[in-house]
N, C-alpha and C positions, 0 to 999 in steps of 0.2 A: 365623736358624733358624726353621722353621715346622713345625707339626704339624696334623693334622686332628682330634685328640682333645683335648677340653677336660678339664682336670684340676681336681679339687677340691683346693685348696691351703690349708693352715693357715698363716696369717701368725703367726709367733712373734717377739715383740720384748719389750722391757722394758715392764712394767706399773708396778710399784712401785719397781723398782731406781733408786736415785739420787734418789728423790723425798722421802724422809723422810715418806711418806704425805701429802704436800701435794696436795690435790685438784686444784689447777690444773696441777701437774706430771704427775700421773697422767692427767688429761684430755689433756694435750699428747702423752703417750705413746700413748694410745688413738687420738688424731687421726692420728698418724703411721702407726699400723697400719691404720687405716681408709682413709687416703689411698692406702696401698700396695694395699689390697684393691680399691679403685676402679681403680687402674692394672691390676691383674690381670684384673679384669672387662673392662676396655676392650680387652685383648688376647685375650679369648675364654675366659678361665678362670672358674671359680666359686670365689671366695675365701671363707674363713671365719676368724673369730677365736674362740678359746675363750671370750673374754669375752662374746661374743654369746649363748652358751648359759649360762655360769656365773653371770654377774651377776644375771639375773632370778631364777635359782634361789636364789642367796645372799640376795637381798632377800626372796623368798617364805618362805624358811626362818627369817627373823628376825634376820639379822646386824645388829649394832648399829654396827660399825665395821670398817674395812678391817683384816684380819689377826686378827680374833677367831676363836674356835674354829669358829663356823658358817661364816665366810668360808673358812677353811682346809679345812674338810670338803669343799667344792665346787670351789674355784678351780682348782687344778692337776689334781685327779682328773677333772673334766669334760673338760678339754682333752686329757688322756691318753686318755680313752675316745674322744674325737672323732678322734684320729689313726687309729684303726682304720678309719674311714670315709673317710679322705683318701687321695689318691694321692701327695701330696707335702707337704713342710714348707718354707716360706721363712723363713729366719732373717734378721731385720733389726735395726737399731739397735745400741745400745751394750751394755755388760755387763748380763747378766741370767741369774741361776741358773735361773729358771723357763724362759726361752726356750731356754737350753742343754739343759735337761732334755727339752723337747719335741723338739729335734733328736736327742738320744740315743735317746729312745723311738722316734722315727720311723726312725732308722737300724736299731735292733734289730728293727723290724717290717718291714724291707725297703722302706721308702718312699723316694721320690726326695727328696734334700735339696738345696735351692738356697740358696746363701749370697750371691747377687748377683742382683738383678732381671734384669740383662742375660743371665743364663743361661737364662731361661725362654722357651721358644719361643712365638711368636704362633700362634694358631689361625686357620687359613685354610679 
C-alpha cells in the first residue's frame, strides 16, 4: 500500500512496563520505540515519541526519579496533548497501560490506529 501524504505518527510502546524502573531496561524500551520511529521516517512519515517532549520537561521541572510526582505530572499528560497534533498512533511492544491509554485517547479523538508496522502505507 502507498500514499502520497506523510503522516505524523505517535509511536506508543512500553516505557516503564516490566522494567521495575531499571534504567537499562527502560533504555531498551526507548531504543525499540526510537528504532521504530526511524523505520517510519524511512518510509516517508514523521514519527514522534511522547518521551521526546516529556523527558526534557520532566528534567527541567526538577524530577528526582522516575515515577515521582513531578515525573507523573508531565509524562502521560504531555503525550496525550501530543496526540491532538498527530494523524495516527502506532502501538508497539508488549503490555503497557500507558501505551494502551495512548491508543484509547487516539481512538476517542478519531486518529488512525495502527497495531502492526506492516499496516502503514509507504509515502511515494
